[in-house]
N, C-alpha and C positions, 0 to 999 in steps of 0.2 A: 535389516530394513526391507520391508515388503515392497515390491515394485509392480504396480498394476499398469498394463498397457492400455493405450487409449480406447482400444475397442472392447475392453472389458468394463468400461464405466458406463453409467446411464447416459442416454442421448444428451440431456442437459438437466441441470438442477430445476426443480419444479417451483419456479417463481418468475414473476415478470422481470425483475431486474436482470436475472441471469440470462434469460431469454433475449432480452434486449442486446446484451453484449455478444451473444452468439449471432444474432441477426446483422449487427453492424461491425463484426469483426474485421471484414474485408476492407470496409471503409477506414477503420482505425489503422490498419497495416499501410493502406495507400496514402493516407492524409496526415497522420500523426507519428506513427512509428517508423519513420523515414531516416531516423538518425537520432543520436543521443542529444537531448537538450542540454544546455550548459548546467543547469541544476542537478541533473542526473549524472552527466560525465564528470563534473569537477566538484560535486559536493556529496549527493546521496549515495552513489556507489562506493566512492572511497570511504565514506562513514560506515556504510554497511560492512565492508571488508575489514575495516579497523575494529568495529564494535563486535564483530563475530570471530575476531581472532581467537585460536585455539579451539573453535567448534569444528570438528572434522566434517560431520554430517549436518546439512542444513537444508531445511524445506523453505522455499520461496512461496508464500501463500498468495494467490491472485497474481501470478507471475506474468501475466500477459504474454508478450512475445520472448520473455526470458532475458531481458537485459541485465537484471541483478543476478539472476542465477548464473548467466555466463561469466559475469565477472568473478563470482565466487568460485566456480570451477577452475577458472583461469589462475586463480591464487591458491589452489590446492585443496579446496573443499570439495566434498562429495554433495552435489547440488541436485535437489529434487524440486522441479517447477510445477506446482499444482495451479492449474487454470481451467475454468469450465468451458471456455469457448474453443471449439475444436481447431479453427485455423490458427489461433494464437499458440496453443499448446503444441501443435505439430511443428510450428517454427521453432519454438524453445527446444524441442526434443531433437532438432537436427545437430544441435552443438554436441560434440563428442563427449563432453564432460558433463552433460545435463540429462537427467531422466525427466522427461516431460510426461506428466500425468494429468488426464482429463478428470477433474473432480471438483466438488465444491468445497468451499472453504469450511463449512460446517459438517463436512463428512470426509475428512482426510484419510486416504487409504494407506494409512502407515500404522505400524504396531505401536502399542503403549510404550513410552519411554524409548523410542527408537531413534531419535535424533538429537544431536548436541545443541542446536540452535535453530531458530526460526526468524523469518523476516517477512514484513508486509510493507509494501511501498505504495502509498497513496491509493489504496485498494479499499479500505474499510468503508470510505465514504461511499462505496458503490454496493456494500453487502447489507442485505436486508436482515438477516439473522446474525448481528455481529456478536452477540453473546454466545450462540452457538459455536462461531468460529473461533472465539477466545478459549472456550472450553476445550475445542479440539486441539488448539495449539498446545494448551496446558497438558493435555493427555499425551500427545506424541513427544514432548520434550522429556529427556532423562532428567531425574533429580539434579539440580544445579545447572540445567540448560538455560539457555539466554534467549530472549525474545527481543528482536529490534523492530520497533513499530514506527513507521513514518506516516504522519498525517498532515493534510492541510491544517493549518493552525485554526482550530474551531472558533477562536474568538475573532481573529481578524479577517477569517475567510467565510464567516457566517453569511447566509444569505441577505442580500441588500447592503453588504459591506463594500467599502471602496473609497477612492479618493474623491474628495468634494472641494469644488472651488466656488466659494461664495463671494461674488464681486461686490455685492451690496453692502455686506457687513465687512468685507476684507478679510474673511476668515477662511483658511485653507486647512485642510486635515483629513484624517482618515475617519470615516463614519463606520461605526459598529453597527451592523444589521440585527436581525432577529436572533441573537446569539442564544438566549436562555430556553428557547423552545426547540425541541427536536422537530425536525421536518424532513418530508420526502418531497423533492422536486424532480421534473423531467427537464434536462438541459437541452436546448435546441443548438446542436453543434454544427449542422449543416441542413441543407434542404432534405427533409424527410429523415434526418438522423437525430433521434432523441435517446439520450442515455441518462440513467437515474443517478441522483445525487442525495445521499442522506446526510443531512446536518445533525450533529449531536454535540451538546456541550461538554465541555472537559469533564465535569463530574460523572457523566455517563460512562465516558471511556475509563476514568480511573476506578469507578465502582465495577466496571465490567472486569478488570484485572482483579480487583479483590474477590469477586464472585467466582472467578476462575482459579483462585487460590495462587495468583502470580504475585510475586513481590516486586514492586517498583524499586529500581536502583537509581536512575537518574532521569532527569528531563532536560532535553536541549532545545533552544530556540535559535538556530544558527542563523546568521546573516547570509543572504545569497552570495555566491562566489562572484569574483569581479567580471567574470565572463557573462553573468546575467546582466549586469548593467552595461556592459559593452555592447550587449545585443539589443539594448533598447529598454531593458527592464527599468521600472519606475524607481528613482533614487530614494523614495520614501521608505523602501524596504531596507534601507541601511538601519532604520530605527523601528519599523513596523514589521513584525515577523510575518513570514509566509508559511514557514515550515515548523512543525513541532516533532520532536523525536523522543520517544518513550522507550526506555530500556528496562526490561523486567526479567526475572528469574523464576523458574520453578524451585521451590525450596528443597534444599538438599535434605535427604531422609536420614 
């Protein structure tokens, strides 16, 4: 497995989405990445570890500050955390079991067929060239290698979706927003902090896997863990999924 150090990579990928994450990385570290959210600690990370069992070497694509990569390293995996924002990848690289690499998802600095597994956790919604990223994941996976893909559920998390209380008709339920139309929005998360969000329907993600010659093994729509509801999460998510997990493989040759 090749290992590029942070100072050997380009300053940042040449698109506005990646540049925005670079600009606001310090805000993210101070306001969001202050601890593991219940869904990460009690659901997503355990799922990633379980679904990547048997994969000795794993690349975490769009790793952020390296929460998933650290957990993989702590359970015996050789973990590479790929992240374009310098402050985030530097933090990931501090963990003794993680190799933090500054790079874009559509330009992974790894050799062909060099890793047993790949994971991407709630990051493809922020990637402009999602097909290029999938093609790169397929390239670096060895034949038979596994890709675990966590996504905000594109149906229930589409723009304009959310819980609706209609007191006139006494109807209450989950509204589905503009699901069928792919879109790019800038989310205002704080004063002066805007970050990109790309919505894509499920068909675009599945066809992306097909175009990358990755074979879908299973799809999960897990209910959030109890800690999510204990922390004030909407109980409607016991029946309305927030998360979608796709597990795919590069075909064995």
